[in-house]
N, C-alpha and C positions, 0 to 999 in steps of 0.2 A: 453290124455291131460286133466289136471285137470281144473275145472272151478274155477274162482277166485271170492272172495267177499261173501256176505251174501245173501242167497236166502230163504225167509220165506216160510215155509210149512203151518203152521197154527198158529193162535193166540187165546188166551183164553181171549176174551174181557169181559166175565162174571166175571173174577177174579178182574178186576179193579172196577167193580160195587159192588161186594159182600165183598171185602176186602180192607183194607188200606195196600198197599204194601210197604215193607221196602227194606232192602238190597237184591240185586239180585246176583245170581251166574250162571255162564255158566257151564253146565255139558255135557259130552259126554254120549252116550247111547250104551249099548250092545244090538245089534240087530241081528236077524237071517236073512238069505239070502233073503227070500221073503218080509220081512218087509222093507228093504231098497228100494226095487223095488216099493213097494206100496207107500212109502213116496215120491219117485221121481214123481209119478203120482198124488201127492197132496191128498192122502187119509188118513187123520187123524183128530182127534177131541180131544180137551183138556178140554171140558166143565166141566165134572164131575171129572176130574183127580186131584190127589194130590200126594205128595211125603212123604216118611216116612223113618226114620233111624231105622234099626233093631238092635238087641242086639250084632251083630257081627261088628257093625260100618259101615255097607254098606247102601247106599242110594238107595231106590227103587221108581220107578214111577209106581203108581197104577191107574187102571181104565182109562188109556189113550187108546183111540180106534184108531187102525190102520187097515184100511179095508183090508180084505184078497186080496192077489194079484190074479187078474182074470186069469192070465196065469199059476198060480201055480198048483201043483199036490197034491198028498196026503201028501206031506211034507210041505204044506202051514201052516203058523203060526196061533195061536189063536189071535183073534182081541184084546182082553183086558187082555192079560197076563201081569204079573209084569215084568218090565224091569229095569235092574240094571243101575244106573247112575254113571258116573265116575267123581269123584272130588278128589282134593288133600286132604291129611290127615288133614292139618291145617284147610281147609275149612269145613270138616266134623266135626271137633272138635268145631269150631266156631258155626256151625249150632246146634250141640247138646246143647251147652250152651244157645243159644237163645231160643231153643224149651222147656227149663225148665220153662219158663214163662207161665202163664195161658192164654189161648186164642190165642196162636200163633201156626201157622201151615205153612207147605211148599206147595206152589201152583205153578204149571208150568204156565208160562205166554206166552212164544213163543217157537215154535219148528221150527228149521231152519237148512240149510246147510251152513257150512263154509268150503270153499275149498273142497267140495265134502263129507265132514263128517257131519253126523247128530248130532246136538246139541239141547239141551233144556235149556231154561233159567228158573230157579226156583227162587221164591221170598219168603222171610219171610213175612208172611201175618197175619194180625190181623183182625178179623171179624168186619164188620160195623154194627151199629145199624140201625133200620129203619129210625130214624130221620136224620142220617148221609147220608143215601141214598137219602132221600128227598131233603136235602140241595144240594147234587151233581146235582140232576135233575134240581132244581131251578136255580143253577148257569149256567148249560149248556143251559137252555132255555133262560135265560137273555142274555147270550153271543150270542146265535143264533139270538135273536131279534135285538140286537145292530148291528150285522153284516148285517142283512137284511135291517135295517134302513139306514145304511151307503151305501149299494149298491144302494138303491132306490134314495138316495140323489145325487149320482154322475153319 
């Protein structure tokens, strides 16, 4: 019996801090047998990962860490191997056009299961400057202080 709905495996919270995220795409992943079992036990990290389009027009997820499956044998997967992402040809063409701009990259934001299949959401990202990050921190602190003041009031 297949499970229904979206089950989050891991999030890349650092991406929203370091980048201004634009358009997002859902991509399937080509995984080996022990990788899917490791993902089901919530063993992944997207902090340093990024996506790239190669000269053949294929999209690859690089530096994404999936912990080795503890019950695996000598056929266990490499933790940081490149993984192919599955997108429609139109989406890949659109991504190639947007990546022609200077300062734009592809960053994975969320890895999750949809109806038992592993998916990753990649976003077109533009790097933030230091002052942009400071503004975000100041806005978050101000919002937190107002919420705290409202809670104390009532």
